[in-house]
C-alpha positions as a printed Julia matrix, in Angstrom:
191×3 Matrix{Float64}:
 56.4    33.14  62.42
 56.4    32.98  66.22
 52.62   32.8   66.23
 52.71   29.75  63.96
 55.2    28.06  66.29
 52.91   28.7   69.26
 50.0    27.36  67.2
 51.93   24.16  66.4
 52.95   23.56  70.04
 49.39   24.26  71.15
 47.85   21.82  68.65
 50.32   19.0   69.27
 50.7    19.12  73.03
 48.23   21.44  74.77
 45.05   20.93  72.73
 45.9    17.46  71.46
 42.91   16.32  69.43
 42.88   12.88  71.07
 44.0    13.51  74.62
 42.62   16.97  75.38
 39.6    17.19  73.08
 38.72   13.46  73.04
 38.07   13.29  69.3
 39.06   10.25  67.23
 39.11    7.65  69.97
 37.85    4.74  67.84
 40.96    4.47  65.63
 43.08    5.43  68.65
 41.99    2.33  70.55
 41.56    0.12  67.5
 44.88    0.61  65.69
 47.22    0.96  68.64
 47.9    -2.7   69.34
 50.9    -2.85  66.97
 53.44   -0.12  66.33
 53.44   -0.67  62.54
 49.69   -0.27  62.34
 49.78    2.83  64.55
 52.44    4.45  62.35
 50.45    3.6   59.21
 47.27    5.07  60.67
 49.15    8.19  61.82
 50.51    8.74  58.3
 47.08    8.21  56.73
 45.49   10.68  59.16
 48.23   13.26  58.52
 47.68   12.99  54.77
 43.89   13.14  54.97
 43.78   15.87  57.6
 46.2    18.24  55.85
 44.41   17.91  52.52
 40.98   18.08  54.18
 41.99   21.19  56.12
 43.15   22.92  52.93
 40.19   21.87  50.79
 37.53   22.61  53.39
 39.0    26.08  54.0
 38.93   26.79  50.24
 35.38   25.43  49.89
 34.19   27.47  52.86
 35.84   30.72  51.76
 35.15   30.58  48.03
 31.91   28.63  47.77
 29.89   28.42  50.97
 30.39   31.97  52.26
 29.84   33.79  48.93
 26.68   31.77  48.23
 25.53   32.26  51.84
 25.11   28.52  52.42
 27.48   28.02  55.37
 24.85   25.74  56.91
 26.11   23.11  54.42
 29.58   23.05  56.01
 29.25   19.71  57.75
 27.8    17.97  54.7
 30.35   19.39  52.28
 33.25   18.74  54.66
 32.22   15.1   55.12
 32.07   14.67  51.34
 35.58   16.07  50.97
 36.91   13.84  53.76
 35.19   10.76  52.3
 36.73   11.41  48.88
 40.2    11.8   50.4
 39.84    8.61  52.42
 38.77    6.72  49.3
 41.92    7.98  47.58
 44.11    6.84  50.5
 42.35    3.49  50.63
 42.88    2.85  46.9
 46.53    3.94  47.18
 47.26    1.67  50.15
 45.4    -1.29  48.63
 47.52   -1.0   45.49
 50.87    0.08  46.97
 51.06   -1.32  50.53
 48.62   -4.24  50.8
 50.04   -5.41  54.16
 49.32   -2.05  55.78
 45.93   -1.93  54.07
 45.09   -5.32  55.57
 46.34   -4.44  59.04
 44.36   -1.18  59.17
 41.24   -3.14  58.27
 37.96   -1.4   59.07
 39.74    1.53  60.71
 40.93    2.99  57.4
 37.44    3.72  56.05
 36.51    4.93  59.53
 38.77    7.94  58.96
 35.84    9.22  56.9
 33.71    9.45  60.01
 36.64   10.15  62.33
 35.4    13.06  64.34
 39.01   14.24  64.76
 39.29   15.0   61.03
 35.93   16.73  60.83
 36.55   18.43  64.18
 39.82   19.99  63.01
 38.2    21.25  59.81
 35.41   22.85  61.83
 37.86   24.28  64.38
 39.81   25.92  61.54
 36.64   27.61  60.3
 35.38   28.54  63.78
 38.69   30.13  64.77
 38.73   32.03  61.44
 42.27   30.93  60.59
 43.91   32.07  57.38
 44.76   29.49  54.75
 48.33   29.1   56.04
 47.15   28.87  59.64
 44.6    26.23  58.6
 47.34   24.19  56.93
 49.6    24.54  59.97
 46.9    23.6   62.47
 45.7    20.7   60.31
 49.23   19.31  60.17
 49.9    19.99  63.86
 46.65   18.39  65.04
 47.4    15.38  62.82
 50.96   15.21  64.17
 49.55   15.35  67.71
 47.14   12.55  66.8
 50.05   10.53  65.43
 52.24   11.24  68.46
 49.54   10.13  70.88
 48.76    7.05  68.79
 52.41    5.98  68.53
 53.09    6.6   72.23
 49.99    4.61  73.12
 50.98    1.78  70.77
 54.38    1.59  72.42
 52.82    1.4   75.87
 50.26   -1.2   74.74
 53.0    -3.39  73.29
 54.74   -3.29  76.68
 51.48   -4.06  78.48
 51.11   -7.25  76.42
 54.31   -8.49  78.06
 53.15   -7.61  81.58
 50.88   -9.57  83.88
 47.62   -7.66  83.94
 44.79   -8.78  86.25
 41.98  -10.46  84.31
 39.34   -7.72  84.89
 41.71   -5.06  83.54
 42.85   -6.82  80.38
 42.44   -5.46  76.85
 40.16   -2.4   76.59
 40.07   -1.64  80.31
 43.82   -1.31  80.69
 43.89    0.54  77.38
 41.48    3.18  78.66
 43.36    3.52  81.93
 46.63    3.92  80.03
 45.08    6.47  77.66
 43.9     8.45  80.67
 47.38    8.43  82.16
 48.91    9.6   78.87
 46.26   12.34  78.7
 47.22   13.46  82.2
 50.87   13.75  81.13
 49.84   15.93  78.2
 47.88   18.13  80.62
 51.22   19.21  82.1
 51.78   21.27  78.94
 48.73   23.48  79.68
 50.79   26.26  81.27
 53.34   26.42  78.45
 51.62   28.85  76.12
């Protein structure tokens, strides 16, 4: 149980998928202008990543390894992720059309979000058990969500500030993301 706690802390703070491993930056920058959109994206990524982590582990263990076709991991994992994203997209379009509209192009981009695929591949590379894969998938997604929501809060504040013209929009966003990443680096010595 203690090992799982350490794994969760490590995935959320120390090896944050966005701020330490630099995966998933497109939706990070694209959906962080409004807090509501950031929260919606965080929830969608948590859902997709947890299910993708579980399904890809099962596919790898019970299909790819026994048939000795592990070289098909990336292809099969992308297919699983694409199917899950389609499910989320249909659900949001039907149930929460406002969130679906605000996420725009970034919702289907979860399919090619390297954070989702990266976590699935990390789970396989580290040879985690099924439970560990579920825990890390959730923790990485929670770390993604935490970073996204923190960044959205900062960006909303920046909109109220006077920012010099050359630093407006993406430039100040990247500088702010770098500063948030540096704060997360302070957790490196924890575990």
